[in-house]
C-alpha positions in Angstrom: 118.0 115.8 46.8 114.8 114.3 47.4 114.3 110.7 49.1 112.1 110.2 45.5 115.6 110.6 43.5 117.8 109.1 45.8 115.6 106.0 45.6 115.6 106.4 42.1 119.4 106.6 41.3 119.7 103.7 44.0 117.6 101.1 42.3 120.2 99.6 40.3 119.0 95.6 40.7 116.8 93.8 38.3 113.9 92.4 40.2 111.2 90.2 39.6 108.6 87.7 41.3 109.0 83.8 40.7 107.1 80.4 42.1 109.5 78.0 42.5 108.6 74.1 42.9 110.5 72.0 45.8 113.8 71.4 44.5 116.6 69.6 45.8 120.0 71.1 46.9 123.2 68.5 47.3 126.8 70.3 48.3 129.0 71.0 50.9 127.6 72.1 54.1 128.6 73.9 57.3 127.5 76.6 60.3 128.9 79.1 62.2 128.1 83.2 63.4 125.8 85.1 61.3 128.2 87.8 62.3 131.3 87.4 59.4 129.9 84.5 57.7 132.2 84.7 54.9 135.0 83.5 56.9 133.7 80.0 57.1 131.1 80.2 54.4 134.4 80.9 51.5 136.4 77.4 52.7 132.9 75.8 51.9 132.9 76.8 48.4 136.9 76.4 48.3 136.0 72.9 48.7 132.8 71.7 46.7 134.8 73.6 43.5 138.2 71.5 44.4 135.3 68.6 44.7 132.6 69.3 41.9 133.0 66.3 39.5 131.9 64.1 42.4 128.0 66.1 41.7 127.9 67.6 38.1 126.2 64.4 36.7 123.3 65.3 39.4 123.5 68.6 39.3 120.7 70.3 37.5 121.4 72.2 34.3 120.4 75.5 32.4 118.5 75.6 28.9 122.0 76.0 27.8 123.3 72.9 30.0 124.9 75.0 32.6 124.6 73.4 36.0 122.5 75.3 39.1 124.2 76.4 41.6 122.9 77.6 44.6 124.3 79.1 47.9 122.2 77.6 50.1 120.6 78.7 53.4 118.7 77.0 56.6 118.4 77.5 60.4 120.5 75.4 62.8 117.5 72.9 63.0 117.1 73.1 59.0 113.6 74.1 59.4 113.9 76.6 56.3 113.3 79.4 59.1 115.9 82.5 58.8 119.2 82.9 60.5 119.6 84.2 64.2 122.7 84.1 65.7 123.6 81.1 64.1 123.0 79.5 60.6 124.2 76.8 58.0 125.2 77.8 54.6 125.5 74.9 51.4 127.7 75.4 48.3 126.0 73.7 46.0 124.0 72.4 43.1 120.3 72.2 42.6 119.4 68.3 41.9 116.1 66.3 41.4 114.3 65.4 44.8 115.1 61.4 44.5 119.2 62.7 43.7 121.1 60.9 46.5 123.9 62.7 48.0 127.2 61.0 47.7 129.3 60.2 50.7 130.7 63.6 52.0 128.3 65.8 50.7 124.9 66.8 51.9 121.4 67.1 50.5 118.4 69.5 51.4 114.9 69.4 50.5 113.7 73.5 49.7 109.8 73.8 49.7 107.5 74.9 46.9 107.6 78.9 47.3 107.3 82.6 45.9 110.1 84.8 45.8 110.9 88.3 45.2 114.6 88.2 43.4 117.1 90.6 43.7 120.1 90.2 40.7 122.5 92.4 42.1 126.3 92.4 42.1 128.3 91.0 45.3 129.6 94.8 46.1 126.0 95.4 46.6 124.9 92.3 48.6 125.1 93.9 51.7 123.4 97.0 51.5 121.0 95.4 49.9 120.0 92.4 51.6 119.7 94.8 54.9 117.2 97.0 52.9 115.2 94.6 51.6 115.2 92.2 54.8 114.0 95.3 57.2 111.5 96.8 54.9 110.1 93.3 54.3 110.3 91.9 58.0 107.8 89.2 59.1 106.5 89.1 55.2 109.8 87.0 54.5 108.1 83.4 55.4 111.8 81.3 55.1 115.1 81.4 55.0 117.0 83.2 51.9 118.8 81.8 49.5 121.5 82.5 46.8 121.7 81.7 43.3 124.7 82.2 41.2 123.7 82.3 37.1 127.0 82.8 35.8 128.8 79.6 37.7 132.3 80.6 38.3 131.5 84.3 38.7 130.7 84.9 42.0 130.2 88.7 41.6 126.6 88.1 40.3 124.0 87.0 42.4 120.2 86.7 42.6 119.1 86.9 46.1 115.5 84.9 46.4 113.3 86.0 49.3 110.6 83.9 50.1 107.4 85.6 50.3 104.8 82.8 50.5 104.9 79.2 51.1 103.5 77.4 48.0 102.3 79.3 44.7 101.3 83.1 45.5 100.7 86.5 43.5 101.2 89.6 44.7 99.6 92.9 43.4 102.2 94.4 41.2 100.5 97.7 42.5 99.7 97.7 46.3 102.1 94.5 46.8 98.8 92.9 49.0 99.0 88.9 48.4 95.6 89.0 46.0 92.5 87.1 46.9 90.4 88.5 44.0 92.4 89.5 40.7 91.7 92.7 39.0 89.9 92.6 35.8 90.1 94.0 31.9 87.1 95.8 29.9 86.0 92.5 28.7 86.5 91.1 32.7 88.9 88.9 31.6 91.0 88.4 35.1 94.7 90.4 34.6 96.6 88.1 37.1 99.6 91.0 37.8 97.1 93.2 40.0 94.3 92.9 43.0 90.8 94.1 42.0 91.0 97.1 44.4 94.0 98.8 42.1 92.5 97.3 38.8 89.0 97.2 37.7 87.7 97.1 34.1 91.2 97.4 32.2 92.3 100.9 34.1 93.6 101.4 37.9 91.4 102.5 40.0 93.6 105.6 41.7 95.5 107.8 39.2 98.2 108.0 41.9 101.5 109.5 41.0 104.6 106.9 42.7 104.9 109.9 45.5 100.7 110.2 46.0 101.0 105.7 46.3 103.8 105.7 48.8 102.3 108.4 51.2 98.6 106.5 50.8 99.9 103.5 51.6 101.7 104.4 55.1 98.7 103.7 57.1 98.7 99.7 55.9 102.6 99.3 56.5 103.0 101.2 59.4 102.5 98.7 62.4 103.1 98.8 66.3 105.7 101.5 67.0 107.0 101.6 63.4 106.8 105.8 62.6 105.3 107.1 59.6 109.0 107.8 58.2 110.3 104.5 58.7 107.0 102.7 56.9 107.4 105.5 54.5 111.3 104.0 53.6 110.2 100.3 53.7 107.3 101.4 51.4 110.1 103.1 49.2 112.0 100.2 48.9 109.2 97.9 47.9 107.4 99.5 45.5 110.1 99.8 43.2 110.4 96.0 42.6 106.8 96.2 41.5 105.5 95.9 37.8 102.9 99.2 38.2 106.0 101.5 39.7 109.4 99.7 38.1 108.7 102.1 34.8 
């Protein structure tokens, strides 16, 4: 089986790029080692769920009236950096910025960021987390968060991987941060693509997915990273982009 065919069969998750403004989370917080974190994270959820009525009135709700539930993460110093040997985790609800945490609960402010969101099942969590954090590496600007779109169902999770502080756009063809948008035939800006990939209503190259991967290897190769490593990282990220997700 070719590497491209294998990747195609593995791209089981739904993906999207979103901007989310600053928000608060209020929950039960703990800290522990990054190795086997479920041993100290699961008890946080047990305590939070047992006392949920204490914060339900503070929780922001979805359009359907469902509380917004987060597994928020932070570094030990609470500076919105990724975990190293250890980290902090909060089993929490999303709340307004000015909400006051009840006694025994903790409040964090999550900064405004642009995220790559991966919708996965919990059985896919570890493989997906490792695959994307390795591929994105230094492109990740802060700590990763878990959003649970179906409260009461911990098996479905949206991983929020922050790729930019504030609101930014990534080209949905080459993954570069867009400094100049592409254009349609009438010169109207296309907000999905950069000017190098899309101009006057069409793509500037007619590359297949395989050709796009090969042509981008020099731009993804850093330091001692081999061509093969760069290729696999591109093959992880590019299927999340609009042009190549079809």
